[in-house]
N, C-alpha and C positions, 0 to 999 in steps of 0.2 A: 749688640747691634751689628748686623751683617754689613759688610762693605759692598759697594757696587762693583760688579766685574765687567760691565759693558762700557762701550764708548759713551761719551757724554757731549752735550752741546751747550752753547751759550744760552743763558737766560736773560731776558730783557723785559722791561715794563712798558706798556703803552700809555697813551695820554690819560686813560681812565684808571691807571694803576694796576691793571691786570698783568700778570706775569706769564710770559710765553717762552717757548724755546726757539732757537734759530738753527735749524738743521744745517749741518756742514760747517758751522763756525765753532772753533775750539775756544772755550773761554780762557781768559787769562785770570790769574789770581795775584795776590800781593802779599809781601812780607816786608814790613817797614815801608821803604820807598822803592823796593825792588819788585819788578814784575816777574812772575814765575809761571811755569807750566806744572800741572799735576797729572799723575796717572790715575786711572779709574780706582785703583786700590786705595787711594788716599781720601776717597769720598765715601760717605755713608748716607743712607736715606734720611731725608729731613725728619728729625724727631717729632713725634706727636706733641702738640702744644707749642710748637715754634711758630713764628710769624714771617711773612715776606714783606719787604718794603721796596718801594721805588726810591731812587736817589735823585732828587730834582737837580736839573741843570748839570747832569753828568752822563756822559756816554759810556756804555760798556766797552771793554777792550777785548780784542780777540787776537789769538796767535795765528799768524799767517805761515802755514807750513812750507810754502814754496819760498817765500822771501826770508823766512826764519826771523821775523820781527813781530812786534805788537802794534796793532792799529785800532783806533776807535771805530765803532760801528754806530753810524748815525741814523740809520733807517731800518725799518722792518723789511722782511721779504716782500711786503706789499707796497713799500715805499713810504710808509708813515714814519714820522719822527719818533724816536724812542729814548728811554733813559735807562741807566744801569739799574740792576736789581740786587737785593741782598737779603740775607736771612738773619733773624734774631732767634737764637737757639733757646729751646726749653732749658730749664735749670738742670744742673748736673752734667751738661755738655760743655766742653771747652773747644772753642774754634781754633783751628790751626792756621788759617789764612784769611786775609781780608778780601773784600771785593775789589777788583781792579777797574778803574774808571778814569776818564779824562774829564776834568772840570771845565765847564764853560767859564768865560770871564764873568766875574760877579756872582758866581754860584753861591747860594746861601750856605752857612754852616749847618751841618746836619744836626737834628735833635739828639738828645742823649740816649742813644741805644748802642748796643754792642753789635757792630755790623760784621757779618760773616759772608764769605763768598757763597755763591749758589750756582748750580748748573742743573741740567735736565738729562736724565738717563732713562731710556726706555719709557718715556712718558711720566716719570716721577722726578720730583726735585731731590737733588743730592747736595751735600754740603761737606766742606773740609772740616771735620770735627772728630773728637773722641769723647767717649763717655768717661767722666772722671769720678763719678760717685753713683753707687747702686742703692743708696738710701731710698726707702719707700716714699719719703717726702718729695722725691723728684717726679712722681707720677702726676701729670696734670689732671688726670681724671678725678682725683680726690677733691678738686676744687670746682667741679661742675655740679654744684648743689646749692644754688642760691636760695631755694625755698627752705631747705633745711637750715641754712645759715641764718635766714631772717628769723626763724622760730627760735634758734639758739640765742641770737642776740636779745630777743625779747625776754627769754627766760633769765639770762645772765644779768641784764640791766635791771630786772625786777629784784634780783638778789642784792644788787649794789646800786640803789637808786641815786645815792649821793656821791658815788665815786667818779670823779672827773676822768680818771685814767680809763675806766671801763667805757665811758662815753667816747673818749678819743679813739679807742680801739674799734668801736662800732663804726665810726667814720672811716677809719683806715681800711676796715675789711670790706666796706661797701663802696664808698666814693673812690678810694685809691686802689681798691681790689688788692690789698696787701695780703699775700698768701699766708704770711706768718700770723697776721692778726686774725685771719679766718681760723687758724689752728686753735687760738685761745678759746673762741666761742664753741668750736666743734670738739674740744677736748682731746687734742692729739699733738704729738711731736713738740715743736718749739714755739713758745709764745713770746711776743715782743713786749718790752716794758720801756716805752719812751718816757723820758723824764726831764730832758734839758732843752729849753728854748734857745740857749746861747751856745756859741762855738768860739773856739780860739784858733780856728783855721779858716781859710777862705779858698777851699779847693776849687780848682778850675772846673771840675765836673761835679760840683755839689748837687745832690738831688733835691734838697729842701730849701735852698736859698741862693740866689744869684744877684750879683751887683747890678746896678742900673745899666752898665754898659755891656752886659752879657748878651751874646747873640742867641741864647736860648732860654726859655723859661724853666723854672724848677719843675720837677715831676709832681710834687705835691707840696702844699704849704707846710711850714714847720710848726710843731707844737708851740702854743702861745701861753702856756701856764706851767707852773712848777708843782707837780703833784707832791703831796706830803708823804713822809715816810710810811704813815699808816695806810694811805691809799695804795702805795707801791707794794707794801707787804701783803695787803689783801689780795691783789691781783696775782702775785706770785704764789701765795698759799693756795688760792683757788685752783690754779693750774697744776701745781705739784701734787696737790692732794687727790686729784682724780685721773691723772695720766701716768701710765707706766713709762719709765725711761724719759720723763719729761725734762725739757730744757726751758728756762726763762732767761731772756737776754735783754740787758740794757744796751742802748746804742742802736738806733733804728734810722731808717731813711727819712722819717718825718721829724727828726730832732737834730740838735746840735751835738756837742761833746759831753757825754755823761760824766766824765771825770771832773768837770766843773762843779758837779754836785756830789763829789765823793763822800763828804760827810753825811749828807742825807741818805745816800744810797747805802752806806755802811750801816746806818741806823736801821734802815729797812731790812737789810740782809740779816742783821742780828735779831730783829723781830721774827723773821721767818725761821731762822735756825734755832730759836728758842722753842719753836713749836713742832718742827719737823726736820728730819735729816734726809728726807726724800728729794729726789730730783737734782738737777744740775743748774746752778745759778752762774750765768756767764755775762761778761761785759764785752761788747764790741766798741772799740775805742781807737783814737789816734795815738794813744800812748804818751800824751804830752806831759803828764804830771806823775812822775815816779812815786811821789809821796802818796798820791791818791790811790795808786795801784797797791802800794803797801798796806794802806788802811783797809781797802776792800778785801785783800787777801786775808788780813787778820780777822775781819768780820765774818768771813766764811764763804766767799765766792769760790767756785770750783774751777773756773776756766776764764781765759781772756783771749780775745782776738784783736790783734793790732794791725791796722791797715797800712799798707805801703804800696805806692805805685812803683817804687824802685828802691833797691838797697844802696843806690848811689846818692850821696847827699845832695848834689846840685839838682838832679832830676826830682828828688823828693821835694826839695824846697820850692822849686819853680811850679810844681803842681799843687802841693798842699798849702803853700803860702802861709806858714805858721805865724801866729801873732803871740809873742810872749813866751815862746818855747822854741827849741831847736831840734834838729835831727839827733843830736847827742842825747837829748832828754828822752827821745823815743827809744834809743838803744838802752838807756838806763832803765826804762820801764820794762823792756824785754828781760833784762838781767834781773831786775827786782822780782818779776813774776816767776822766773825760773828758780831763783833763790827761795821763794816762798813755797815752792813745791806744787803750784797749781798747774793745770794743763794749759800750755801756751801754743797758740796758733798765730801765724801771720796771714793776713788777708792780702794776698799778692794779686794786684790787678794785672792780668795778662793782656798784652798787646803783641800780636804776631809781628816778628821782625824787630821788636824792641826788647821785650822781656827775654827772648831767646838769643839775642846777639852776643857775640863773644865777650864784650866788655861787661855786659850786665850779668851774664852767667858767671863770670869770674867774681863779680861783686857779690852775687848771691852765695856762691861757695864760701867766700870769705866771711859773710854774715853767718852762715850755718855752722862753719867751723868754730866761730866765736860763741854763737848762741844756739845750742842744740835744742831747738824748739820741737814740740811734739807733732806739729801739723803745719802744712801749707795749704790754705784754702785757695784753690786756683779759680779765680773769678775773671770772666770776660769783662774788659773795661768798657764802660758805657760812655763813649765820646766819639765825635768825629775824628778819625785818625789824623787827618791833615791839620786840624785845629790843635790837636794834642801835640803833635810833633813841633809845630810852630811855637807853641807856648813854652815848651820845656827846653828848647834849644837842642833838639835831637841831633846827635852826631852818630851817624850810622857805622856799624862795623858788621863783619860777616855774621849772618844768622846761622845758628845751629839747627833751628827747626823746633817747633813746639813739641812734637812727639819725641824728638831726640833729647830735648831738655828733660822731659818727663822720665825717659829711660835713664838718663844720667843721674837724676835725683834718686830714682829707685835703686840704682846700683851703688852710688856713693853714700847715700844717706837712708839706708833701709829702715831705720827706726823712725823716720819722719813720715807721717801719714800724709797722703795726698787726697784731697776731697773737696767738697763743696759746702758742707753744712757743719755747724757746731755740733759735735757728737755728744750724746748722753753719756755721762760718766758714772752715774749712780743707778 
């Protein structure tokens, strides 16, 4: 992805949600709670498949080159009131800076998206971002095939008319537009295997269930049944049997914590491995139950991805809000998986100005020195940054910068893969 080499200007949204540029105004960006300027070389063209959002009750911030300070911009060149704008990046891209804005009093909490800064250069939108994974799964064009998908759903559900999990995936691929669920029906890449309606965490940014006092709704309802091991095995076998370099993954956005069903999942994995050695069976998890990790590794899973918002215990606990387990259990699960010899990833939620600040980088280095995981999946964190910082008790230290953090990881931990997707291992 080429970088922009020209000057850039502020992007803003009008009352109808259209996004425009403001010639002559230099946009501000944000890292943590710090306002920063960027050079044109730190921006790339908005990746295909990304979205633009207006940020209600928030004014964009501009850098005043004469006064050398940052100021809110409250009106368009025509005098109309405006709001700040942001970008939501296509998968496989990692944002490096947040949008900078001034909140009005009483501004609502933003919905659960990962907000990136956005500007305009030579009539095109540009964003502070880097591409973190070249996997072909990242191409949005492969999901622009609704007619083909509908036909594939019909064929697959006819093969498994009584399999409730297949029915769930049909809903996920159409109503929720889950790209992973689409893969299952279209016979490619990674297929989701949701299995658990319950969870033992109450994450502030949970996609499938929010408490009654939450300021935002979940992205999609949570699975409301417990598929049997036979149903689970049938879905996995169907996918692994027809897809080269296939991955099947427990732990999806439409469910709770799959380790709560470790016994049933282990039984399903054994049923699969009795019939085929093809493909990669993975679990995405909060890592709360080391015993469950051990049981699944013994049954034949190939990889595990454990999610962390932070390698610092207090930040982890305030965000994930574990019930019946602790941060030390998560660390034990990482160690258990490494001891079992399976491929171990951490799913690290990146928030510019937080993940890359000195104290967090130090904590991450300490974690990697203790636990030499195989991969860090670098994911943009889906949450209003102000709400997130308030909820975790954010104490800011000097940010290294996201690109500098990636370079540091590549230099100090060359054996640790950086990417976005669960890799195929077989």
